N, C-alpha and C positions, 0 to 999 in steps of 0.2 A: 415154611421157607426151607429150602434144601441147604446143606452146608456150603454150597457154592454160591448162593445168592447173596447180594450185598444187602444188608440191613439198612433201610432208607433212614433210620433214626440213630445210626451209629455215630455221626458226628454231632447230633443235636445236643447241646449242653443240657436241656430240660429233661431230655429222655435219659441221659447218663445220670443226672441228679436223681431222677425217679427210680432208677435202678438201684442206687445206693440206699435210698430212702426206704425202699420195700423191705430191706433186711436189717433195718436198725433195730437195736436191742432195747427199744422203749418198751415199757409194760405199764398196765394199769396199777395203780398203787393202792387202791381203796382197800383191798383185802388185807395186805400186809400192814397197812397203817392201822387198821382196826386190831390186828393181833398184837402190835407193839402198844397200842393204847390200852388194851386189856392188861398187858404185862405191867404197864406203868400205873394203872389203877389198882392193880393188885398188890404190888410190892412197893411199899413206901419207904424203903431204906435209901440212904444216900447213894450208894452205888446203883441201885436200880433206877432211882430218879435220874441220875447222871446218864445212865444207859439210854434210857427213855428220851431224855432231851436231845442227846447227841444223835440218836436215831431220826428223830424229827427234823433236826437240823439237816441231816443228810437227805431227807425226803424234800425238804424245802429248797435245797440247792438243785436237786434233780428237777423238781417242778419248774425252777427258774431256768434250767437248761432246756427243758422241753419248750418253754415259752419263747426262748431265743432261738431254738430250732424252728419253730413256726415262723418267726419273724424273719429268719434266714430265707425260708422257703418263699415267703411272700415277696421279700426284697429281691431275690434272684429273678422271680417271674416278672418283677416290675422293672429290672434293669437297674436297681439301686446298689451299685457295687460296694459303695463305702458303707451303707447300712449292713449289707450281707456280711461284709469282712468284719465289722464291729461285733455283730451277733455271733459269728463263728468264734471269734476270740473269747467273748464272754461265755459262750456255751462251753467251751473247753475248760475255762477257769472254774465254772460252776460244777462240771462233772469231776474235775480234780478235787474240789472242796467236798463234794459229796462222798467221794472215795475215802478222803482223809477222815471224814466224821464216822464212816462205817469202821475204819480201823480203830479209831477212838471208842466207838461204841462197844467193839469186841473186847477192848481192854477193861471197860467199866463193867461189861457182863461177866468177864473173869473174876474181876474183883467181887461182884455180887455172889458169884458161885462159890468163891472160896471163903466168903465172909460168914459162914454159919452152917448150922445143921439144916439140911433140906430134906423134904420128904421125897420119895421116889417120884412122885407125880411133878414136883418142882424141878427135880433133876432132869427129867425127861423134857420138860418145857426149855430149860436151859439149854439142852444139847440141840433141841429143835431150832431155838432162836439163834445159837452159834451157827448152825447149818444155814439157816436163812440169811444171817449177816454175811457169811462167806459167799453164799449165792449172789447176794446183791453186789458184794465188792467185785466178784468175778464178771457180773453183767456190766457193771459201770466200767470195768477195764476194756471190755469188749466195745461197749458203746463209745468210749473215748476214743478208741482206735478207729472205729468206723467214722467218727466225726472228723478225726485228723484227715482220713483218707478223703472224705467229701471236701474238706477245707482244702487240701493240696489240690484236688481236682479243680475246684472253683478258682484257685489261684492261677493254676496253669491256663485254665480256659480264658481268663482275664488278663494274661500277660504279666501277672504279679510274681510269678515263679517260673523259671526256665529249667526244664530238666536237664541233666547232665549231657545227654546226647546233643541237644540244641546248643549248648555252651560250647561243646566241642566243635560243632559245625559252624559257629560264629567265629572261632579263632582262626 
């Protein structure tokens, strides 16, 4: 397509949604779950177990958000606007909860790190886990923004949200 040709899918809501979906920051969690499970099974102190349980809570909320994302996609394809809207709202709540859990996990990991004498190998592991937690938090922030954008687009397409320019034109 040349820069001057009109895109036949430009105004198709499903195509616009697919464009947003392609760049979403979802990721497989299996490898990172295994790493945190190993940490939790290796260090049985109160702060380490709190870290692990909080991380797994974050994974749980993200898995729930992904399930709601899939429900949203199906609902949109089936024209079930109310179901899609509810799934969008729950997805955003789940992602916010997951982010909150990662922040809490970093607190507990810090308590674990400062709670005793650790070998150099353990200190390296702690630094790696801090880095990983930070990356997850950043990724969830991006994913939350992407979902917000997708949600706003959906609301606009279904007349649930009117943009500023349209409001001005109505006046």
